matplotlib code that plots the C-alpha trace (Angstrom):
import matplotlib.pyplot as plt

x = [0.0, 1.4, 1.9, -0.9, -3.5, -2.3, -2.3, -5.8, -6.9, -5.4, -7.2, -10.5, -10.1, -9.2, -12.5, -14.5, -12.8, -15.3, -14.5, -13.8, -11.0, -9.3, -6.9, -5.7, -5.2, -3.5, -0.9, -0.5, 0.4, 2.5, 4.5, 4.9, 6.3, 8.8, 9.9, 10.8, 12.6, 14.8, 15.7, 16.7, 19.9, 21.2, 20.6, 22.6, 25.6, 25.3, 25.3, 28.4, 30.2, 29.2, 30.9, 34.3, 35.3, 35.0, 38.7, 40.1, 41.9, 40.8, 44.1, 44.0, 40.2, 41.1, 43.8, 41.4, 38.8, 41.2, 42.3, 38.6, 38.0, 41.2, 40.4, 36.9, 38.0, 40.5, 38.0, 35.4, 37.7, 37.8, 34.2, 33.1, 35.2, 33.6, 29.9, 30.5, 31.7, 28.7, 29.2]
y = [0.0, 3.4, 6.4, 8.4, 5.6, 4.6, 8.2, 8.5, 5.4, 6.7, 10.0, 8.1, 6.1, 9.3, 11.1, 8.0, 8.3, 9.9, 13.5, 12.6, 10.4, 12.7, 14.1, 10.6, 9.7, 12.9, 12.3, 8.7, 9.8, 12.8, 10.7, 7.8, 10.4, 11.8, 8.5, 7.8, 11.2, 10.6, 7.0, 7.6, 9.4, 6.8, 4.0, 5.7, 6.2, 2.4, 1.4, 3.7, 2.0, -1.4, -0.8, 0.1, -3.6, -3.8, -3.1, -5.3, -8.4, -11.8, -12.5, -9.1, -9.9, -13.4, -12.0, -9.1, -11.7, -14.0, -11.0, -10.1, -13.7, -13.8, -10.4, -11.4, -14.7, -12.9, -10.3, -12.8, -15.5, -13.9, -13.2, -16.7, -18.2, -15.5, -16.2, -20.0, -20.0, -20.4, -19.2]
z = [-0.1, -0.9, 1.5, 0.2, 0.5, 3.8, 5.2, 3.8, 5.7, 8.9, 8.6, 7.8, 10.9, 13.1, 11.8, 13.3, 16.7, 19.2, 20.2, 23.9, 22.8, 20.5, 23.2, 23.9, 20.4, 19.9, 22.7, 21.3, 17.8, 19.0, 21.5, 18.9, 16.3, 18.9, 19.8, 16.2, 15.8, 18.9, 18.2, 14.5, 15.3, 17.8, 15.2, 12.7, 15.1, 16.1, 12.4, 11.9, 14.8, 13.6, 10.3, 11.9, 12.0, 8.1, 7.4, 10.2, 8.8, 9.9, 11.8, 13.7, 14.5, 15.7, 18.0, 19.3, 19.8, 21.9, 24.0, 24.9, 25.9, 28.0, 29.7, 30.4, 31.9, 34.1, 35.1, 36.2, 37.8, 41.2, 41.2, 40.3, 43.3, 45.5, 44.4, 44.5, 48.2, 50.7, 54.3]

ax = plt.figure().add_subplot(projection="3d")
ax.plot(x, y, z, "-o")
ax.set_aspect("equal")
plt.show()
């Protein structure tokens, strides 16, 4: 369905809403639209960050991944032994 037809259907439905419910509907539509506007820039920033790995060679990525695994293991090693002990 194209944008024009969909917009027409939405307006038709809005015209069928009882007057006492219009404020509630307006608030819903308004905050829905604001939410879309706010979330869009962060999505684009995240996608730019996600692309930063594109030019990394497989060897460099494998080394990087291994370093992350090692650091996580070291970071949580002491914590796991503390949590496992019962007093």
